C-alpha positions as CSV (number, residue, x, y, z in Angstrom):
1,M,58.1,185.3,28.6
2,D,58.8,187.9,31.2
3,K,62.3,189.3,30.6
4,D,63.4,189.1,34.2
5,N,62.4,185.4,34.3
6,L,64.2,184.8,31.0
7,D,67.4,186.4,32.4
8,R,67.2,184.2,35.5
9,A,66.5,181.1,33.4
10,V,69.5,181.8,31.1
11,A,71.8,182.4,34.1
12,L,70.6,179.2,35.7
13,R,71.3,177.3,32.5
14,H,74.9,178.6,32.4
15,E,75.4,177.6,36.1
16,L,74.1,174.1,35.3
17,H,76.5,173.9,32.3
18,R,79.5,174.8,34.5
19,H,78.7,171.9,36.9
20,P,77.8,168.9,34.7
21,E,77.1,165.6,36.4
22,L,76.6,162.1,35.0
23,S,73.6,159.9,35.6
24,Y,73.1,158.9,39.2
25,R,75.8,161.4,40.3
26,E,73.7,164.6,39.9
27,V,73.8,165.6,43.5
28,W,74.8,169.3,43.0
29,T,72.6,169.7,40.0
30,K,69.5,168.5,41.7
31,Q,70.1,170.6,44.8
32,H,70.9,173.7,42.8
33,L,67.6,173.4,40.9
34,F,65.7,172.7,44.1
35,D,67.3,175.7,45.8
36,F,66.6,177.9,42.8
37,L,62.9,177.2,43.0
38,K,62.8,177.5,46.7
39,Q,64.4,180.9,46.6
40,N,62.5,182.3,43.6
41,T,59.0,180.8,43.9
42,A,56.3,180.0,46.4
43,L,55.8,176.6,44.8
44,E,55.3,173.4,46.9
45,L,58.5,171.4,46.7
46,T,59.0,167.6,47.3
47,D,62.4,166.1,47.5
48,K,62.5,162.5,46.3
49,G,66.3,161.9,46.7
50,R,67.7,161.7,43.2
51,W,65.0,163.9,41.8
52,F,62.3,166.3,42.9
53,Y,59.1,167.9,41.8
54,A,57.4,171.3,42.4
55,V,53.6,171.9,42.4
56,Y,51.4,174.9,41.7
57,R,48.1,174.3,43.4
58,A,45.0,175.8,41.7
59,G,42.5,173.8,43.8
60,P,41.4,170.2,44.6
61,D,38.8,170.2,41.9
62,K,41.2,171.3,39.2
63,P,42.9,169.0,36.7
64,N,46.4,167.8,37.4
65,I,49.0,168.1,34.5
66,A,52.8,167.7,34.6
67,F,55.8,168.9,32.7
68,R,59.2,167.2,32.9
69,A,62.8,168.1,32.4
70,D,66.0,165.9,32.7
71,F,69.3,167.2,34.2
72,D,72.1,164.6,33.7
73,A,75.2,165.2,31.5
74,L,77.4,163.1,29.2
75,P,80.9,161.7,29.4
76,I,82.2,164.1,26.7
77,D,85.0,166.7,27.0
78,E,84.1,170.4,26.7
79,T,86.4,171.5,23.8
80,I,84.6,174.7,22.7
81,D,85.5,178.0,24.4
82,L,82.5,179.1,26.5
83,P,82.5,181.6,29.4
84,Y,80.4,179.1,31.3
85,G,82.2,176.0,30.1
86,S,82.3,172.8,32.1
87,Q,84.6,172.8,35.1
88,F,84.9,169.0,35.1
89,P,87.2,167.3,32.5
90,G,85.5,164.5,30.6
91,V,81.9,165.6,31.5
92,A,79.8,168.2,29.8
93,H,76.1,169.0,28.9
94,K,76.3,167.9,25.3
95,C,72.7,166.9,25.0
96,G,71.1,170.1,26.3
97,H,69.6,168.8,29.6
98,D,70.9,171.9,31.2
99,G,68.6,173.8,28.8
100,H,65.7,171.5,29.4
101,S,65.9,172.1,33.1
102,A,66.3,175.9,32.7
103,C,63.2,176.0,30.5
104,L,61.2,174.1,33.1
105,A,62.5,176.4,35.9
106,G,61.6,179.4,33.8
107,F,58.1,178.1,33.2
108,A,57.8,177.6,37.0
109,L,58.8,181.2,37.5
110,E,56.1,182.3,35.1
111,I,53.4,180.1,36.6
112,D,54.4,181.3,40.1
113,R,54.0,184.9,39.0
114,K,50.9,184.6,36.8
115,G,49.0,181.6,38.2
116,A,47.0,179.0,36.3
117,D,43.7,177.2,36.3
118,K,45.2,173.8,36.7
119,N,47.4,172.0,39.3
120,I,50.7,171.9,37.6
121,Y,53.5,169.5,38.5
122,F,57.1,170.4,37.5
123,V,59.1,167.2,37.4
124,F,62.9,167.5,37.5
125,Q,64.4,164.1,36.6
126,H,67.8,162.4,36.9
127,A,69.4,159.7,34.8
128,E,67.7,160.1,31.4
129,E,70.8,159.0,29.5
130,T,70.7,155.5,31.1
131,G,66.9,155.0,30.6
132,Q,66.4,154.6,34.4
133,G,65.3,158.0,35.7
134,A,61.8,158.3,34.2
135,A,60.9,154.9,35.5
136,E,61.7,156.0,39.0
137,C,59.6,159.1,38.6
138,A,56.7,157.6,36.8
139,P,54.7,156.3,39.8
140,L,54.0,160.0,40.6
141,M,51.6,160.0,37.7
142,G,49.2,157.6,39.5
143,E,49.9,158.8,43.0
144,A,49.0,162.4,42.1
145,G,46.3,161.6,39.6
146,I,48.1,163.3,36.7
147,S,46.1,163.1,33.5
148,E,48.8,164.4,31.1
149,I,52.6,165.0,31.0
150,F,54.5,167.1,28.5
151,G,58.2,167.3,27.7
152,Y,60.5,168.3,24.8
153,H,63.9,167.8,23.4
154,N,66.0,170.5,21.7
155,A,66.5,169.6,18.0
156,P,69.6,170.7,16.1
157,G,68.8,170.4,12.4
158,L,65.3,171.8,12.7
159,P,64.7,175.5,11.9
160,E,65.2,177.7,15.1
161,H,61.9,177.8,17.1
162,A,60.2,175.2,14.8
163,I,58.0,172.7,16.7
164,G,58.3,169.0,15.7
165,V,55.3,166.8,16.6
166,K,54.2,163.3,15.8
167,N,51.4,161.0,16.9
168,G,52.2,157.5,18.2
169,T,55.8,156.4,18.6
170,V,58.1,159.4,18.6
171,C,61.3,157.7,19.9
172,C,62.2,154.0,19.6
173,A,62.6,151.5,22.4
174,S,66.1,150.2,22.9
175,T,68.3,148.2,25.1
176,G,71.9,147.2,25.4
177,V,72.7,143.5,25.3
178,T,75.8,141.8,26.7
179,I,76.3,138.2,25.7
180,H,79.0,136.3,27.6
181,F,80.2,132.9,26.3
182,K,82.4,130.6,28.3
183,G,84.2,127.7,26.6
184,V,87.6,126.1,27.3
185,P,91.0,127.6,26.4
186,C,93.7,125.5,24.9
187,H,97.0,125.8,23.0
188,A,96.5,127.5,19.6
189,S,98.2,124.6,17.9
190,Q,95.5,122.2,19.0
191,P,92.2,124.2,18.8
192,E,90.2,121.0,18.7
193,D,91.1,120.5,22.4
194,G,89.3,123.6,23.5
195,R,86.0,125.4,22.9
196,N,86.7,128.9,21.4
197,P,83.6,131.2,21.4
198,A,84.8,133.0,18.2
199,F,82.7,130.9,15.9
200,A,79.5,131.4,18.0
201,I,80.1,135.1,18.1
202,A,80.8,135.2,14.3
203,E,77.6,133.3,13.6
204,L,75.6,135.6,15.8
205,V,76.9,138.7,14.0
206,R,76.2,137.1,10.6
207,G,72.7,136.1,11.8
208,I,71.6,139.7,12.6
209,P,69.8,140.1,9.2
210,S,67.7,137.0,9.9
211,F,66.3,137.9,13.3
212,T,65.8,141.6,12.3
213,D,64.1,140.7,9.0
214,P,61.6,143.6,8.4
215,A,59.0,141.1,7.0
216,E,58.7,139.7,10.6
217,Y,57.8,143.0,12.2
218,K,55.2,145.8,11.8
219,G,57.6,148.6,12.8
220,L,61.3,149.4,12.6
221,V,63.7,147.0,14.3
222,M,67.5,147.2,14.4
223,C,70.5,145.5,15.9
224,T,73.9,147.3,16.1
225,V,77.2,145.6,17.0
226,I,78.9,147.6,19.7
227,C,81.9,145.6,20.9
228,I,83.5,142.2,20.4
229,N,85.9,141.1,23.1
230,L,87.8,137.9,22.6
231,G,91.2,136.7,23.6
232,E,94.3,138.8,23.8
233,E,97.8,139.2,22.2
234,A,98.9,135.7,23.1
235,F,99.3,133.9,19.8
236,G,99.8,130.5,21.5
237,V,96.4,130.5,23.2
238,S,93.0,129.8,21.8
239,P,90.7,131.8,24.1
240,G,87.9,130.2,26.1
241,E,85.8,133.3,26.8
242,G,84.3,136.0,24.7
243,R,81.8,138.8,24.9
244,L,79.5,140.4,22.3
245,L,77.8,143.7,23.0
246,L,74.8,144.7,20.9
247,T,72.2,147.5,20.9
248,I,68.7,146.4,19.8
249,R,65.9,148.8,19.1
250,S,62.3,148.7,17.9
251,E,59.4,151.0,17.1
252,H,57.0,149.2,19.4
253,D,57.5,147.8,22.9
254,N,55.8,144.4,22.0
255,E,58.2,144.0,19.1
256,M,61.2,144.6,21.4
257,E,60.1,141.5,23.3
258,K,59.8,139.6,20.0
259,L,63.3,140.8,19.0
260,K,64.7,139.7,22.3
261,Q,63.2,136.3,22.0
262,K,64.6,135.7,18.5
263,L,68.0,136.9,19.7
264,E,68.0,134.6,22.7
265,E,67.0,131.7,20.6
266,K,69.9,132.3,18.3
267,I,72.3,132.7,21.2
268,K,71.1,129.4,22.7
269,E,71.5,127.7,19.4
270,Q,75.1,128.8,18.9
271,A,76.0,128.0,22.5
272,G,74.7,124.5,22.0
273,Q,76.4,124.0,18.7
274,Y,79.8,125.0,20.0
275,G,79.5,123.5,23.5
276,L,79.6,126.9,25.4
277,E,78.0,128.2,28.6
278,Y,76.4,131.6,28.2
279,N,74.6,134.4,30.0
280,I,72.8,137.5,28.8
281,T,72.4,140.8,30.5
282,Y,70.4,143.9,29.5
283,C,71.2,147.5,30.4
284,D,70.3,151.1,29.4
285,S,66.8,149.9,28.6
286,F,64.2,152.4,27.2
287,F,60.5,151.9,26.5
288,A,59.2,153.4,23.2
289,S,58.1,157.0,23.8
290,V,54.5,157.0,22.5
291,N,52.6,160.2,22.1
292,H,48.8,160.4,22.8
293,K,47.0,162.2,20.0
294,E,44.9,164.3,22.4
295,S,48.0,165.6,24.1
296,T,50.0,166.1,20.9
297,D,47.1,168.1,19.5
298,K,47.5,170.5,22.4
299,V,51.1,171.0,21.5
300,R,50.1,171.7,17.9
301,K,47.4,174.1,18.9
302,A,49.7,176.0,21.2
303,A,52.5,176.3,18.6
304,K,50.1,177.5,15.9
305,E,48.5,180.1,18.1
306,L,51.9,181.4,19.0
307,G,52.9,181.6,15.3
308,F,55.6,178.9,15.4
309,L,56.3,176.6,12.4
310,V,54.9,173.2,13.1
311,L,56.6,170.2,11.5
312,E,54.9,166.9,11.4
313,G,57.1,163.8,11.8
314,D,56.5,160.8,9.5
315,R,58.7,158.3,11.4
316,P,60.0,157.8,14.9
317,S,63.4,158.9,16.0
318,R,65.7,155.9,16.1
319,G,67.3,157.3,19.2
320,S,65.6,156.5,22.5
321,E,64.2,158.8,25.2
322,D,63.0,157.6,28.6
323,F,59.9,159.8,28.5
324,G,58.1,156.6,27.4
325,A,58.0,155.5,31.0
326,F,55.6,158.3,31.7
327,T,53.3,157.9,28.7
328,R,52.9,154.2,29.6
329,C,51.2,155.5,32.8
330,T,49.2,158.5,31.6
331,G,48.4,160.7,28.6
332,G,51.1,163.0,27.3
333,A,53.3,164.2,24.5
334,F,56.9,164.7,23.8
335,F,57.9,167.2,21.1
336,S,60.9,168.8,19.5
337,V,62.0,172.5,19.4
338,G,64.4,173.5,16.7
339,C,67.8,174.9,17.6
340,G,68.7,175.9,14.0
341,E,69.4,174.0,10.9
342,N,73.2,174.5,11.2
343,H,73.4,174.0,15.0
344,P,76.0,171.4,16.0
345,A,74.4,168.0,16.8
346,I,73.7,166.7,20.3
347,H,76.2,164.2,21.8
348,T,79.1,166.0,20.0
349,A,81.9,168.1,21.5
350,E,80.9,171.1,19.5
351,Y,77.3,171.2,20.8
352,D,75.9,173.8,23.2
353,F,72.3,174.4,24.0
354,N,70.7,177.4,22.2
355,D,69.5,179.8,24.8
356,A,67.3,181.6,22.2
357,I,64.7,178.7,22.4
358,I,64.1,179.1,26.2
359,P,61.2,181.6,25.7
360,T,59.9,179.4,22.9
361,V,59.6,176.4,25.2
362,V,58.2,178.4,28.1
363,D,55.6,180.1,25.9
364,I,54.5,176.7,24.5
365,Y,54.2,175.3,28.1
366,M,52.2,178.4,29.2
367,A,49.8,178.0,26.3
368,I,49.3,174.3,27.1
369,A,48.7,175.1,30.7
370,E,46.2,177.8,29.8
371,G,44.4,175.8,27.2
């Protein structure tokens, strides 16, 4: 990677880090990235409101490929001392999306300067953390005739600059589930006069092993209890309403639907048994991110030619990534780039993106683009 482009990418990353914004609030972040490319490249820019993309045009008869970066932050305090630390209490880039965007911008600088034999789309995406952003960007794949899309995530715990790849599902599908039960409150001395949701909630929690039985599924399935909300500090009242929050996840999208069905059947059963009304809402829903072998092989080839250690994954990440919304529409691959084996984990206050991997990512992207 050109040193001048690297210096500009690192400076951009630090500016993004100073100004973190949560999902669907990334107004400054999006505009700053947009303006950076407008001022530093001759790329064609298209503003889509919450997100945008840039295009390098090689010609109408050339293949169309895309690269994607996310740019939202997390509701976590910046507690480490950084010269470019977050200026906003309670919000910080503790997942490295500032680095992802800086890498893509650095790659755009390289392509703008050196050219390419493909039409290259640079997709800068909002709201990855909620699972909604990629779904809003994904129609571009069909509209522009994009045959492949590539993206990556920084990976604390992997050796610095190592490239993690896997065919098939690389990140699990998941969704948050909120179950609201409504019964009848009554005096705590006469619980038989009311309908307290506590027993239905308890039975649901106890029943998790039954509807996540591995024998019923081909891939990994999980259900995690997030929150139980029932009653208050009023010892004379038996409550009439309660909420149970769960996160369910699966290796395969079709098994997510099966898991939802089993859960909904169990909820209906418990509501009927205890005479309760109920409703179910889903949020923060992610498709499984599924890599296409042809695209993943291009990542492998690029990494090996550049001399990077390639690590093959044998199981999907339990954590979710909304990149799956893209690979449901077109070919593509999502890979990992190691930040160092002792680097602090993402989603922790101690984390900061490792700037040393910016040229690694850009060089991999260049090799894919040139391949």
